[in-house]
N, C-alpha and C positions, 0 to 999 in steps of 0.2 A: 317458527313453531317447533316445539320440543319433539323429540322422538321417544316413543315409549312402547313397551311390550304389550302385545294383544290389543293395542289401540285404546285401552281404557285406564291403564294404571292401577287396576284393582289388585289388592293383596288377598288372594284366595287360597283356600285349601292348604294353608301352611306354607305356601311358597313365599319367598321374600321378595318384596318390591323395594327398590332403592331409588331415592330421589336425589339427583345430583345437580347442584347449581346454587343459586342465591336463595336465602330465606331470611325471614324476619320474625321475631317473636318477643314476648315479654318474659323476662326471668322472674320478676316480682314487681310489687308496687314501687319499690325503690329503684328498680332497674327495668323500666317499663318498655324499653325499645332497644332490642339487640339485633344488629345486622350481621349476617354471615355471608361473605362472598365465598364461592367454591366450597360450599358445605355438602354434607352427605347425611341423609336420614334413611334409616332402614326400618321397614315395617313388616311384621309377620303376625298373622292371626289378628289383624286390626290394631295391634299395638306397636309402639316404637321400641325397637330392640337396640338401636345404636344411633348416636348423633356424633358426627366427626367431621373431618375436613378431607377434601379430595386427595391431598397428599398421602393419606393413609388408605386409599381405596384398595390397593393390592393386598395389604395386610387384612383388611376387612373381608375381601373376597375369600381369602383362605380361612379366616376364622369362622365366617358365617356360611360358607359354602354356597356362594351365588356367582353368577357369571354376568357378562355384559348384557345378556338377554333380559336380565331382571332390572336393568337400570333405565329410569326415565330421566332424560337430560333436559334441563331448563335451557331454553334458547335466549337470544338477546331480547331484553325487555320483559323477561319472565321471572317470576319468583314464587316461592311458597310462603304462605302465612297461615296462622291458626284460623279455624273457622270462626265465624261471627256468632255471638251469643245474644239472642233477644230475650231479655229477662222479663218482658211484660208485653203481651199481645193478646187482644181479644179476637179469637178466630171468627166468631159469628158476626162481628162487626165489619168484616172485610167487604161485604157488598156496599157498605156506606163509605168506604175509603174515598176521600176527596169530596165528600158531600157533607152538608149540614154543619159547617163550621162557623155559623153566624150567631151562635148562642154560647153563653158561659156554661160551665159544667152541669149544674143541676137541671137547668132548663133543657140543655142538650140531651141529657139522659131521658127526660120525659117525652120530648118531641120526636127524637130520632132513634135512640138506642134501644130502649125497652120495646118499642113496637117491632124493631128488626129482630131482636133476640127472641121475642115470643114466637116468631115464625119457625123456630127450630124444633118445635113440637112435631113438625112435619119432617120425618126422617129422610124423605127424598130430597127435600130442599136442603137439609143439613148436609147430606152426602155431596151434593153438587157444589155447595159453597166450600166445604172443607177440602175437597180435592183442589180447588183453585187456590186457596190460601196456603196450603202446604206446598204446592208447586211453586207459587210465587216466592215464598220465603226461602225455599231451597235455591231457586235460581238467583236470588239476591245474596246468597252466600251464608244464610243462617243455618248453621249445622246443629245448633241447640236452640229450642224455643220453649218458653214457659207460657203455655196457652191457658187463657180463660175460655171455657166453653159457655154453656148456658145452664139453667136449672134442670134441663132435660137429660136424664141419665142415658137414655138410648142414644141421643145425639152425641153426647160426650164419648160414648163407647165407639161410635162410628168415627169420630175424630181420631181416637186411638188406633182403630183399624187402618185408617189412611196413613197415619204417621208410620206405623209399622211397615206398610207396603212401600212407602217412599224411601225408607232407610234413614230418615232424619232422627235426631235425638230430641226428646221432648218430655217436659212435665205437662200433664193434662189435668185440668181441674173442672169438676162439675160445680157450677156456681151455686151458692146458697143465699136465699133471700126469703125471709119469713114475715116481714112487716114493712109498712110504709112503701109498698110496691103496687103496681097495677093489679087489679083483680085477676086478670088473665095471665099474669106473670109473677106468681107468688106461690110459696109452698107453706104447708104447716110445719111447725118445728119438728114434729115427730117424723113426718115424711122426708124432710130435708136430711135429717140425720140418718135415717134408714137407707135412703137411696145413696147417700155419700158413702156409707160403709159398704154397701153392695158394689158400688163403683170401684172402691179401693180393692176389694177382693177380686173383682173381675180383672182389673189390670194386673194385680200381683200374680194371679194364677197363670198368666201368659208367660211369665218368667223371661221377659224380654228386657234386658238391662238398659236398652235405649229408651224405653217408654215407661215412665213412672207416674203414679198418681200424685196429686198435690191438693191439699185442703184449700178451698177457695171461697171463703165468705166474701161477698162482694165488697162491702164495707160496713162500718158500724151503723150507718144510716138505714140500712135495710136488713139488719140482723139483730135479733133480740139477744139479750145477755144469755138466756138459756141456750139458744142455738150456738152462739160463739163458744160458750163453755163446753158444750157437747163436742164441737169440732176440735177444740183444743185437746179434749180427752181422746178423740179418735187419732189425732196426730201423734199423741204420745203412745197410744196402744199399738199403732202400726208403724211407728217411727218414720213418718212421711213428712215431706216438706209442706210449707204453708205459704200462701200468697194472698195479699189483699191490697187495698188502697189506704193511704194515710196522708193527711194534711195536704191534699191536692189544691184546694181553693179555700179562701177565707170563709165564704158562706157554708161550705161543708164542715169546716172546723167548728164554726159557731153552732151549727145544727147538732153536731155530735155531742158537744158539751151540754146542749139543752136536753138531749135524750139521756145522757149519763151524767147527771149533776154531781154525783158523788166522786167523780174523777176530776183531778185538777188540770189534766190536759188530755188531748186525744190519744196520745200514745199509751197513756196509762190504762185506757179502756182495754186495749189489746193485752196489756200486761196482766191485768186482773183476771182475764178469761183464759189465759194460757196460750195466747197466740204469738207471743214473742219468744222465739227459740233460736238456736243456732242453725236451724234449717228453715227459717222464715225469711221472706223478702217482702219489703214494703214498697209499693209503687208511689213515686212522686216526691213526697216529703219536702214540699216547697215551703211550707210555713211552719217550721219546727223551732221550738225554743231550745236553748242550750241543754236544758234538763231532758228534753225528749231525745235529742241526739245522744245524750249520755245513756239513756235507756237502751237505745239500739246498740250502742257499744257494749253495754253490760251484758246483753243477751247474744252478742255476735250475730245480730240480725242484719241482713243486707238491704240495700236500697236499689231500686230500679229507677234510673234517671231517664225521664221521657221528655226531652226538650221540645220536640215538635208539638206534642199534645199540650204541654204547659203554655206554649205561646198561642196555639190555635184556639184554645178554649179560654184564653185570657186568665189562666189560673195564677200565673206569676212566674218570676224568674227564680229558679231553684239555686241556692248557694251550694252547689254540689262540691266545690273545692273545700268549703268549710266542713261539710259532712265527711268527705274523704280524709281530710287532714285530722279529723277527730278519731280516726281509726276504724271507721265503718266501711265495710266492703261495698263497692259501687259497681254496678253494671249499667248498660244502656237498654232502653226499651222503646219499641216503636209505638206502643199503645194504640195500635189501630183499633177504632177509627178516629179517636181523639187526635191521634197523629195521622197525617194524610198518606203516609207511605209505609210499606213493609220493609223498607231498606234500613238496616243498621248503619250503613255508610252515611246515609243522610243524617242520622242521629249524631254521628261523630262530628259532622260539620256544624250542626245546630248547637251541639254542646259547647263547641268552641265559641260560636257567636253569642250564645246566651251568657257565657262566662265573661266575654268582652263587654257585653252590655252592662253587666253588674259592675265591672271594673270602671266603666265610664260613669256610672251613677255615683260611685263613691271612689274617687281617685286616691283618697287617703287610706283606703283599705290596704293592709299590708299583703294581702293575698294576690298573687298574680293570676291573670286569666289562664285558662287551660290552653295547652298546645296540642298539636296533632299526635305527638308521642304519647301523651297521657290519655287521650281519648282512644287511641289504639289499644292501650292496656284495658280501659273500661270495656271495650267491645270484645275483648278476647279473654284473657286470664282474669281480669276484674269481674266480668260477668259470670265466669265459672265459679269464682270464689263467692260471689253474692248469692249464687244458687247452691252453694255448699258442695260443689263437685270439682273444685280446683285441684283436687288430688287425682282426678281422672282425665280431665281435658284442660285446654286453655293455652298450652304452649308445647314446645317440642322437648319433652323430657322423657328419658327412658322409662318405660313402664306405663306411660299414658296412652290413651287411645289416639290414633292418628285421625283427628278431625281437622281438616285443613282445606285451604283454597289454593288452587293453581291460578295465578294471575298472569295474564298476557296483555301488556299494554299496546301490543301491535296487532291485536286481534281484529277481525273484520268489523268495520264500522266503529272502531274504538273512539270514544270521546276524548282520548288523551293523545297528544302529539309528543313524541320524543325528539330530542335534538342532540347533535354530537357533543360529547363530553359530559353528558349527564351521568351522575353516579347512581348506585343502588339507592342511596338515601333520597336523591331527587325523585327517582321513580316511585318509591313507596309513598312519599309525600304527595306526589301528583295523583296517585291512585286514590289515596284517602280523600283528597279535596276535589277530584274531577272524575274519578272512575265510576263505573256502574256495572250492572250484570253482564254487559257485553265483554267486559274484561275478565270475568270469572268463568274460565273455561272448564274447570273441573271443581267439583265439591266433594270432598271425601269425609265420610263418617265411618268410623271403625275400619279405615283403610279402603273403603269401597266408594267408587265414584257414583254418588247418588244423584248428581245432576243429570246423568244419563238415564238412570232408572226412574226418575220422577216424571219424565216426559209422558209416558203412556197413561198416567193417572187419569187424565181427562178423557181418555178413550174408552175407559172401562165402566 
């Protein structure tokens, strides 16, 4: 086990915290996996102030005025990596995680999802659920999450409250639905736009850089053109991000084109109403034409790849390698509860498996299956780029926030066994393929250990 100042490794009140040992991160999409043995990372005011090697430690001590008391040393079997980014998760669906995966998407929404989400009109129920989902995601190493809430503004504001208390970084969206929805879970167009603007103003006035509003039309099947146009205008007015679903299943695509016959494809629907921007992220994108992928590239719109959900709901095998190779930013999403787990680690594994399945389906395809280094990038810097915050988080570059995980493969009850002669590369690959929350001993956001602070949430 590592040794560290004050027992928590926090970077507080301007004091410098230095992490000494092995680390791994992605430098870019072209260099997605960089290992550093005997590295040094300095953190102050939540941001990275230097990245160097241990040989230069004495010079760094003199330059930045810190002592050995400021140093957290990684032990054998330990390393630091960037925090995981969940680019697509439905917080109110968490009670259904692991349940109701016997139906395809549209039937699943009607039978399981809409009834659960309608319960969030009850703020007490919302608070109890949201505490649990935020605690779970933090414990799983998610330092940044892009949350769908429900149509209920009060409940979405409660989710923002809980995220603030937890220390997690998040985008939070009040969902919009004004048509083709259950009578007890639907808004008028005017009310939807009004409450969304009020929600944006409520979040913005908090002046908390970690918690940001995000425009969240559920998808074209439950949103009128008037509503989506209004939401596009709000996104432009307040310069906020946008999230929605796109081309998740074939029946969904067919229904979208029936509802919007003047559009030649599903993606064009969002383009016409102003929902494709360089701050937009589209979940799934399983059934995309080349022209649609080109539209995402044109607008620098990101994609949230959700392999667990796509397989569990029989939506299809997403050709994410093709989308990424076209120059579209890609991150990973748990898509709870279409996906059965809140773990991005699990999405990394399933993304590899899905890619291999596609390769087996068509061995003549020139594209290779994804490997663990590439999904590591998707889960960290790729996800940050897909959410348009790659300039702030995602890897260990000077000036970025220190959002990171301290991994210990020798932790209590570890599911990973280490053997003599294994390298740092071996350890990181084992963690990606075998590790879980038991190996994530510290979770840092803005330099603070939020895995420790999130534990009391359930007691308040």
